N, C-alpha and C positions, 0 to 999 in steps of 0.2 A: 380070253377077254372076259372081264367081270364088270357089271354095271350095277350101281345101287339106285333103286327107285325109292325115294324117301316117302312120297305120297302117291295116292292113286292118280293114274292117268288113263286115258281111253284104252279099253281092252285091245282094240286093233293095234295100237302102238305097242302095247306090251307083247303081243304076239309077234310083231315084226322084230322087236329087239330080241326076243327069245330064240329066234332062228339064227341069230348071229353071235350071241354071247350068253353067259350065265347071268341071271338076274338075282340080286340080293335085296331083301326087304328088311329094314331095321324094325325091331320090335316097338320102339318108340321114336317119335319124330323130333326129339330134342338133341342137343349136342352129345349127351351121354349115349343115347341110343344109336346115333350115327357112328360115333367113335368105336362102338363095339364091333362094327362090321366093315369099316371103311379101309382097313389097312391094306388089303390086297385087291382093292377095286381100281379099275382103270378109268372109270367115269362115274359121274353122279348126276342124277336128275332130281331136282327139288322144285316144289311150288312155293309155299310160304316159309318153309323152314330156313333158319339162319345157317349159312355155310360159313363157319368162322375160320380164322387162321389156324386154330388148334386142329380142326378137322383136316385141313389141307396138309399140315405138317405131319399128321399121323398117317398119311396115304402117299408113300413114296412112288407108287405106280400111277398116281392120278394124272390123267392126260387132258381132261376137259371137265368143266362144270357147266351144266345146262339148267337154266331156269325155265320152267314151264309156266310162263307168265310174262308180265311187262315190267321192265326195269331191272336194275342191278342192285337195288338197295338192300337186298337180303344176303348179299355176298360180300365178303371182305376183299374188295378189289385190290387194296394195297398189297396184301399177302399174296394174292393170285398173281399180281404183276411181278413181285419179287421171286416167286417160284416158277414164273413163266408158264402158268396154267391158263389156257384160253377160257374165257367165260362167254357163253352165248345165251340168248333168250328168244322168246317168241313174240315179237312186237305186235302182230295183228291177230293173234290166236283168239283173244277174248273180246275183241272190239265190239261186236254186235251184242254179245251176251251182256256185257256191262252196260252198254247204252240202253238195251231193253230193260234191264233191271232198274236203272236210274229213272227211266220213263215210268215204269210201274210204280216206283216209290212216289213219284210226283202225283200220279193219279190217286193213289191211296191216301196220300196226305191231303191234297187239295180237296178231294171229295169226302174225306173223313171216313173212308170205307172200313178201315180196321177198327176205328173207335166205334162206329155204328154197329159193326158186327158184335163187338164185345158187349155193348149195351143191350143189343137184341138178345144175345144168348143169356144174359143175366135177367131177362124179362123186364128190363127197365123201360121198355116202350109199350107195355101192356097195361091198359087201364079201361074201366068202363065209366070213368068219371071225367077224364081229361082227354082231349083229342090228341091224335098223333102229332099234329103240327105243334101244339103247345109243348108236349113232352120232348119233341125233337129240339125245340128252342131251349128248353130248360136243361137239356143234356149237353148243350153246346155243339149240336150236330148240324146246325144251319151252315150251309156252305155256298160258295159262288161258283159259277162256271169257270173252267180253266181258259176258255177262249179269250185270246188277246192279252193274257197276262205276260209279265216280264220275267225272264230267266237270266240269271248271271252264271256264266260258266268260268270257273277258275281252272285253266289248263285246257287249251283248245287244240289238242292233238287228234289222234284217230278217234278216240272215244268221244271226246268233247264235241268234235265236229259232227260225228254221226248222230249223237243225241240232239244236237241243235237242229239238224235237218229234220229229224223225226218230229220234234216238238213244233217246229214251224209248220210242217205239213199237216199234222194232226190237229193242232190247236191254235194256229195263227199266232204263235208266240212271238213276242219281241225278244230278241236274244242279244245280250251284251257279253263280251268276252274279255277276260283279263288273262293275258299270257305275254310276258315280256319277250318271249322267244319266237313269236309268230307275228308277221307283219299284217297291217290292216287290209291289204289287198287279198291275202290268202284267206283271212277271216271272212271278208265280204263274199268270197266265193261260196261259202256255206251259209250265207245269210246272217252272219254275226257282225255286230258293230264293235270294233275294238275300243276298249277303254284302257287308258294308260295307268290309271291309279285305282287300286282296289277301293280306296276310301271314296272315290267318286262313283264306283259301280254299285256298291252294297246298298246304299239308301234307295236305289231305284227298283230293287228286285223283289218279286213275290216269292221266287225260288232261287236259291243259290246251290249250285251243284259242283262238287270237287272232282277234278280229274287230273291232278298234278302229281308229280313224283314225291316220295317222302325223302327229304334230305334236310340239311341245316337251314337252307333258305326257306323251306316251307313248314318247318316244325312249328306247331301251334300258330299257324297263320290265322286260323279262326280261334280267337281268344275273347276275353271279356271286352276288350276295346272294339274289335271288329264286329262282334255280335251286337254291341250297342249301336253300331252304325247301321245295322240292318233294319228294315221296316218292322214296325209293330205287327206281329202276326205272320211274318215271313217264315218260310220253311228252309231247312238245311238238309242237303243230301250228300252223304260221303260214301263213295264207292272207290276211293283212291287209296289212301293209307291212313291208318288210325292216328299216327303222330301229327297229322296236319291239324287236328282239332283238339283244343283243350276241353276235354269232356266234362270236367268239373264245372267250367264256366258255362258250357252249353246246358247242362242240367239245371244250373241256377237260373239261366235266362228263361228256360221253359217253365220252371216252377213258379217264377215270378210273372208268368204269362206275357213276357216281352216278345216271345217268339211263338209261332203257331205250332211248331213241332219239328222233329227231325227224323230222318231215316238213315241208319248207319249199317253198312255192310261190313265195315272194318272197325277195329277197336285198338286202342293203344294199350299194349301189355303193361301191367303194373311193374314199376321199378326197372324198366328196360330202356336203356339209352339207345338212340338211333344210330350211334356210332358202334360198329361191330368190333369187338376186341380181336 
């Protein structure tokens, strides 16, 4: 048995797999690199790399495709179904990691920690003529407490609900949730008020955080129109999928100072369609 590990996974998992089968590592993590080694593989484990129909068709021994992450959007499911190749993933593996990251982003944005650090390193807050308070104001570093602010969560599944509980417990946040696939009672169980329309939720939020899948329904859900609906000075956090945000529109909104800022863990690859060939 031979398995391809496209990207790094925990060393303990690598050691477990090595006891049962031969492990192959492609030299590059794109389609070309995977195709060079996939032909005699029985299984493949990938994280963010696209597993295309071309890859599956080039691997006649392929018995299973595993995603080390949440969702199936990086796998050509149509071809996998046609070839009868099972596709599995790890739904809860990164729940707390992503929730903690989103929480950290909000603290950094709301308290302007990263911006203040950059100004401090550039010696922009050093003067024997102007007080620190005045320089802080002139540098746009005056900020407000996070306590009691409002967060809007788009996609209230495992990660969105975990983040909601954390922000409520830590900062007494009011949390609104937009998720057409989760009922109000379930959301209330994690302290979230269900909002049926995105257009109704966005104007109320100091922070908007994305935890939805990447697909045709969510592509560029955050765009020039929806950004315009957000509060002046509101912050956007994306730890979901790059394709959910129209990055050009986001940059323009921030440059025009219509939004307070954004923290992005994921980005939309240039010239790449969300539909996998």
